[in-house]
Structure formats: C-alpha cells, structure tokens
C-alpha angles and dihedrals in degrees: 000000000000100000142094115265122208106218129184120203115200116190133129090212109084092199092055091047091051091050092052093045093048091050091049092052090050093046094086090248126132100232138173104205130202126180134202132170102210141044098240094058089044092054090050092052094045092050093056105028137053118236127181093211139001128208111201132182110232093225113055128165093249105020139023121223094261093054091047092052091051093049091049089052090051089052089048092236107160099190113135111251125210113195118217111211135187125231112302095014096107095111091051090050091052089055090051090051090052087055091055111285116139099222144333132231131190112235089227089063097051108132135142093256093046093047092047091051092045093048094048092046094047094048093044091050092045093051092046090052090048091051090049091048091048091048091047091048091051090046090051091049090049091048091049090049091048091049089051092047091047089051090050091047091049090052091047091049090051090049092047091048090050091048090046091054089050090050091049090051092046090046091051092049090047092052091047091049093049091048091049097046092044090052091048091050092054095068099057091039091054089048092051091049092047094052090043090055091050091053091047089059087061092220129180093358126028121240128228118250091255092049091048091052092050093049090048089053090050090052095045094048091045090052091050092048092048089050091054091046090051091050092052091047092048092048092050088056091049091049090051088053091240096128111121133170126219110203119209137156112279136171103244104207093042090056093048094046093049091050092049090048090050091056096044093098091059090053093045091053088064095037091248128145118236119188142156125221125196135169113242090248090071097053094093098031115138119204129201099211144102106289094195091052092049092046091051091051091052093046092051095047096043093044090049091050091050091048093055098039120086100173138013116028153265126264126196113203130181135188138170110243097190138335090286106037139056133191132211121191124192109198126185139177094224136127094294129214126271117241090244091062100044092090095054106040093092092053117103116264091004123128132173088241109044096169123116089236095056115140096222117064125210146116097258090238102103098089093038089055090045092053091050091051091049090050090050088054088053090247140120134237129204138169138211121189147160127201113263091000103078140250137264121207115196123198122189123186141155119276089221116034130181121221112262133184115280117284116197140170110267121220115250088237093068 
C-alpha cells in the first residue's frame, strides 16, 4: 500500500503510546499519527475526522474498549479498531472483536513488523467490508427498484388485461351489430332489386328510354350495394370464427364453367372477354371439397378482375400439380397492382387506392374474404402483377380435403 495512513493512538499510558508510535515509524509505513489519552477526546476526534486505523488501549480512564466500540457504532464511525491488551486480556479482546473491533494485539508483542502487518490487515479487511457493504447496498437498491418495476408491470398487465377484455367485448358487440344490420339490409335491397327487375321487363306497360335508364341504374346500384352488404356479413362471420367448410364430391370443370358463365354478363357490359381454359386431363376430375366455398373464391377473383380491367379480358386457367393438388389461376389485362401494395391487398378494408376519390368502389373485404375461404380449404393464394399490364391470382388447394374446424380472420384488436 503506497499511501499515507492517518492513525490515532488512544492510551492513557504515555510510555505505551510512545512505544506504539515509535514502532509505527519504524514499520516502513508512511503514517500521520495522532495521540489522545482518554475515550471522550477520542470520540470527539473520530466524529469529526477520518482515520485509516485506530489503536486503543482496552482500559481507559473513562471507557473500556467494549464501550468505545459500541459508542463508535452508534456514531456510525467505520474506522477499523485494533485493541491493545495487557497480559492475560485475550478473552476480553475477543469479546471486543465480536462487538466490532478489527483485531487485537498484546502490548508485549508490539513491534514494527507486527504493527505493519496488523495495520495492513485491518485496513485491507475494513476496505473489503466497505466494498461488500457498498455492493450489498447497490444490490439492495437494485432489488428495490426491480420490485417496484415488477409492481408497476403487474399493474400495467392488469390494466392491459382489463382493457383487452373491454376490447374483446366491444369487438364482439361490433361483430354482432354488423351481422344484424347487414342481415336487415338484405331484405329491402332484395325487394328493390326484385321490383327493379319487374320494371325492366316493361310488363304490362312499356317504359320510356329515360325511365328504362333510371330503373337500370336503380338495379345496378342496388346489386352493388347488396354485394357490399354480403361482403360485410361474410367477413363478420369470418371474424367470429364461424366459417366452416362442408366437403362433398363435385365435378371440377363443371363448377368452374358454370361460374364463368354466370359472370359473363358483367364482362360483356364492359366489352371484355371472359374464358376458361383446361387441359383434357381435368375434364373428368372429381374433387372432394366445398363447392360453395370454391365458387365464392372464383366469383370474388373474377369479379375483381372485371372491376379493374377496362380492355382486353380475363382468363381462368387450371392445372393439376400432382395427384393431391390442383391450381387455378385468374389472369386479367387490367390496371395491375404496384409492388408496394402487393403485401397489403389481402388485409381487411385495404385497397391499393384508399382515397375518397378512387374510381373503383368497394369495401376492401373481397380479397380478405377470399384468402379466408382459401385457408378454410387448406390452400394458399398468391398474386403477381405489374402496373398497367394486369394481375394473376393463383390459388392452390388439395383435391381431397377433410373437414377441419373453422378458420377465420382475426381482428387486429384481439
């Protein structure tokens, strides 16, 4: 230890003090010595000054060593204390060490080497204890902080759980409301479409050209509105996880051709071609799948292609990938989808054009519903597209599917 040590010697015997001080100076230690002859003065010095080590005679005029140690502890003075004992006082010194002294030394054994060793050992032990106390204090502070943070986290978790339960309840009520209102809207919309169709037949009295155009607009807008209502209702069922498939044997090409034929009028209204192409090997293919689910997927994809295609046409192609899997591709020559939007088009309520002035109306649910239907059929759906060059949606699914529990699209709130 290459440093100066401040050392206090407490002894009422001047000869003993001189012996200790002389030995310290000869011990090859750099020391700054102070001397006192009573406990009261020593306490006053120790309360206002820092010392690296204290040598104290056990028997003082006003205190004994044990009382001095206790009073220093009450004053929170952490200076290491070495008790100087007379012959036969070893047991007393041990008791003083138990009370908090660092070491004891018989006056008869006072020598430069012994004092140097005792000083170094006492200071080293004291500093190690201080480091341990500091580390323990920091550890305790850290533990207290962690306990507080854990308490805060527990409160936050409880609050989040409570809010989540409220969101789940609100989400359930919202889904029930949407399902109810959508169902209630279907009845008047079907009535409007029915009466519009009767007027379009011009029976029993013919309509003027202007009247015919107005009725046709009523019918077209009613059909579009009913389609959006149906999408919202279907999506509410999917959100509620009530989507189920009912596999049955179905003739594949017949189902696709009938669906394409059903949508031909929509394509003809825009002077678009709509055709289906199959290899001969698929003509007699029998699927075990949900025909309603497959038909809805085709309707959504073909209708979407017609909506976003202004010239050219739509082609539905199919091929068998292997004995267990089939693929349907719906290709159009429409406006296409930018690369930035390809990742979001299957998200609910998301459209490539989200502006209020967009030219193509819709709820943004069609592809989300389609993806849910494909998932329910244990299949996959993907898309490739280029702006102004068209898009191709590809659906792959098993030829024979087993009925599974419902698989819906979960709300982001849950």
